[in-house]
C-alpha positions as CSV (number, residue, x, y, z in Angstrom):
1,M,192.5,0.9,193.4
2,I,195.6,3.0,193.3
3,P,195.5,6.5,192.0
4,Q,196.1,7.6,188.2
5,S,199.0,9.8,189.1
6,S,200.2,7.2,191.7
7,A,200.4,4.7,188.7
8,S,202.0,6.7,185.9
9,N,204.9,8.0,188.8
10,S,205.5,3.7,189.4
11,L,205.6,3.4,185.2
12,K,207.9,6.6,185.1
13,V,210.2,5.0,187.9
14,T,210.1,1.7,186.4
15,F,211.0,3.2,183.0
16,L,214.3,5.4,184.7
17,V,215.7,2.7,186.6
18,H,215.8,0.1,183.6
19,F,216.5,2.6,181.5
20,L,219.7,3.7,183.3
21,L,220.6,0.0,184.1
22,I,220.2,-1.2,180.3
23,A,222.3,2.0,179.2
24,W,224.8,1.0,181.7
25,G,224.8,-2.6,180.8
26,V,225.3,-2.5,176.9
27,Q,228.5,-0.1,177.5
28,G,230.8,-3.0,177.9
29,A,232.1,-5.2,174.9
30,W,230.3,-8.2,176.1
31,S,227.1,-7.5,175.3
32,P,225.3,-8.3,171.9
33,D,222.8,-5.9,169.5
34,S,220.6,-8.4,170.7
35,Y,220.8,-7.5,174.3
36,L,220.0,-3.9,173.2
37,F,217.1,-4.9,170.8
38,Y,214.5,-6.5,173.0
39,N,215.4,-4.0,176.0
40,A,214.3,-1.3,173.8
41,F,211.3,-3.0,173.1
42,F,210.7,-3.0,176.6
43,L,211.2,0.6,177.2
44,I,209.0,1.2,174.4
45,T,206.3,-0.7,175.7
46,L,206.9,1.1,179.0
47,L,206.4,4.5,177.2
48,W,203.5,3.2,175.7
49,S,201.8,2.5,178.7
50,M,202.5,6.3,180.0
51,H,200.9,7.3,176.8
52,S,197.9,5.2,176.9
53,P,196.6,5.6,180.6
54,D,193.0,4.1,179.7
55,S,194.3,1.0,178.1
56,E,195.6,-2.4,179.9
57,D,197.1,-3.5,176.3
58,P,199.8,-1.3,176.8
59,V,200.8,-2.5,180.3
60,Q,199.7,-6.3,179.2
61,M,202.0,-6.1,176.4
62,G,204.8,-4.6,178.9
63,L,204.3,-7.2,181.3
64,C,205.2,-10.1,178.7
65,V,207.8,-8.6,177.3
66,N,209.4,-8.0,180.7
67,L,209.1,-12.0,181.1
68,I,210.1,-13.0,178.1
69,C,213.3,-10.7,179.1
70,I,213.7,-12.2,182.0
71,V,214.7,-15.4,180.1
72,L,216.4,-13.4,177.7
73,D,218.5,-11.9,179.7
74,I,219.5,-15.3,181.4
75,I,220.5,-16.7,178.2
76,V,222.4,-13.8,177.0
77,I,224.6,-13.0,180.6
78,S,225.4,-16.7,180.9
79,V,226.3,-16.8,177.1
80,Y,228.1,-13.5,176.8
81,Y,229.4,-13.4,180.0
82,P,233.6,-12.3,179.8
83,S,235.4,-15.4,181.1
84,F,238.6,-14.0,180.7
85,I,240.8,-13.0,184.0
86,S,241.8,-9.0,183.2
87,L,238.3,-7.9,182.8
88,M,238.7,-4.1,183.0
89,G,236.6,-2.0,185.3
90,S,234.4,-0.5,182.5
91,E,233.6,-4.6,181.7
92,R,232.9,-5.8,185.0
93,F,230.4,-2.4,186.0
94,S,228.5,-3.2,182.6
95,V,228.3,-7.2,183.2
96,G,227.3,-5.9,186.9
97,M,224.7,-3.4,185.4
98,A,223.2,-6.1,183.2
99,I,222.8,-8.6,186.2
100,I,221.4,-5.8,188.6
101,N,218.4,-5.2,185.7
102,L,218.2,-9.0,185.8
103,L,217.4,-9.0,189.3
104,L,215.2,-6.1,189.7
105,R,212.7,-7.4,186.9
106,P,210.6,-9.2,188.6
107,V,209.9,-6.6,190.8
108,S,208.6,-4.5,187.7
109,C,207.0,-7.5,186.9
110,F,205.0,-7.2,190.3
111,G,204.8,-3.4,189.8
112,L,203.4,-4.3,186.0
113,Y,201.0,-6.4,187.0
114,R,199.6,-4.3,189.9
115,G,198.9,-1.6,187.3
116,L,197.6,-3.9,184.8
117,Q,195.3,-5.1,188.0
118,D,194.4,-1.3,188.5
119,R,193.5,-0.7,185.0
120,V,191.2,-3.5,184.5
121,G,189.5,-2.9,187.7
122,S,189.9,-6.3,189.1
123,T,191.9,-8.5,191.5
124,S,192.5,-11.6,189.5
125,V,194.0,-10.5,185.8
126,T,195.1,-13.3,183.6
127,I,198.1,-12.2,181.3
128,L,197.9,-14.5,178.6
129,P,194.1,-15.8,177.0
130,T,193.2,-19.0,178.4
131,G,190.4,-21.9,177.5
132,G,192.6,-22.6,174.3
133,T,189.5,-21.1,172.1
134,N,189.9,-18.2,170.0
135,V,193.5,-17.5,172.0
136,F,194.6,-15.5,169.0
137,G,190.8,-14.1,167.8
138,N,190.1,-14.1,164.3
139,M,193.8,-13.9,163.0
140,F,194.1,-17.4,161.8
141,G,190.5,-17.3,160.1
142,Q,188.7,-18.7,162.9
143,T,185.0,-18.3,163.8
144,T,183.4,-17.9,167.0
145,P,181.5,-20.9,167.6
146,R,177.9,-20.6,166.5
147,G,175.0,-21.8,168.7
148,P,172.1,-24.3,168.2
149,Y,169.8,-23.3,165.3
150,E,167.3,-20.3,166.3
151,D,163.9,-20.8,164.3
152,M,163.0,-17.2,163.1
153,D,159.4,-18.3,162.0
154,Q,156.9,-16.7,164.3
155,S,153.8,-18.7,163.1
156,R,155.1,-22.3,164.5
157,G,153.3,-25.3,162.5
158,Q,151.8,-23.3,159.3
159,P,153.4,-23.5,155.9
160,P,155.7,-20.6,155.0
161,V,154.2,-18.0,152.5
162,V,155.8,-17.8,149.3
163,P,154.9,-14.3,147.9
164,Q,153.4,-15.0,144.3
165,A,154.3,-12.3,141.5
166,S,151.1,-10.9,140.0
167,A,150.6,-11.0,136.4
168,A,151.0,-6.7,136.1
169,T,154.1,-7.2,137.3
170,A,155.2,-9.7,135.1
171,D,154.7,-8.2,132.2
172,K,156.8,-5.3,132.9
173,T,160.3,-5.9,131.5
174,Y,162.9,-3.6,131.4
175,Y,166.0,-4.1,128.9
176,N,168.9,-2.5,129.6
177,I,170.1,-1.3,126.2
178,G,172.9,0.9,125.2
């Protein structure tokens, strides 16, 4: 296991590197607002991971968001890449930083995966729930599967005892008037 200070330093370095590359990547006119939005969401999950060092949920969320960001970066850069020949220096720099950010994302995925392993305390960590049953918990009204009927009766083979009302309790009738 990595000591807690080393794991938090790894998260801090990941946050600072991606923060700088994202900030430089959105400076160009080529980048859409969506690029800033999903990258800001990724940075928020990293901050949440640093804030909650005992929980594995923020790191798992950050890892999932980072994996989604890889796909979104590829789409955004391929669709919005400036194709005109006379690119200004600032536009080239901005696109270059976005591409470097994309190339560093698998490295940060590996670091987040290692951080998730350290927080869980296991070498085999599943990123998404498996099995197909109860994937979303009780979000959609699903109930947990029930086992076979368990007979709670202690007396096997005897008929159940039904309590009988006595005549003394049957005569006492209370009415709520008023």
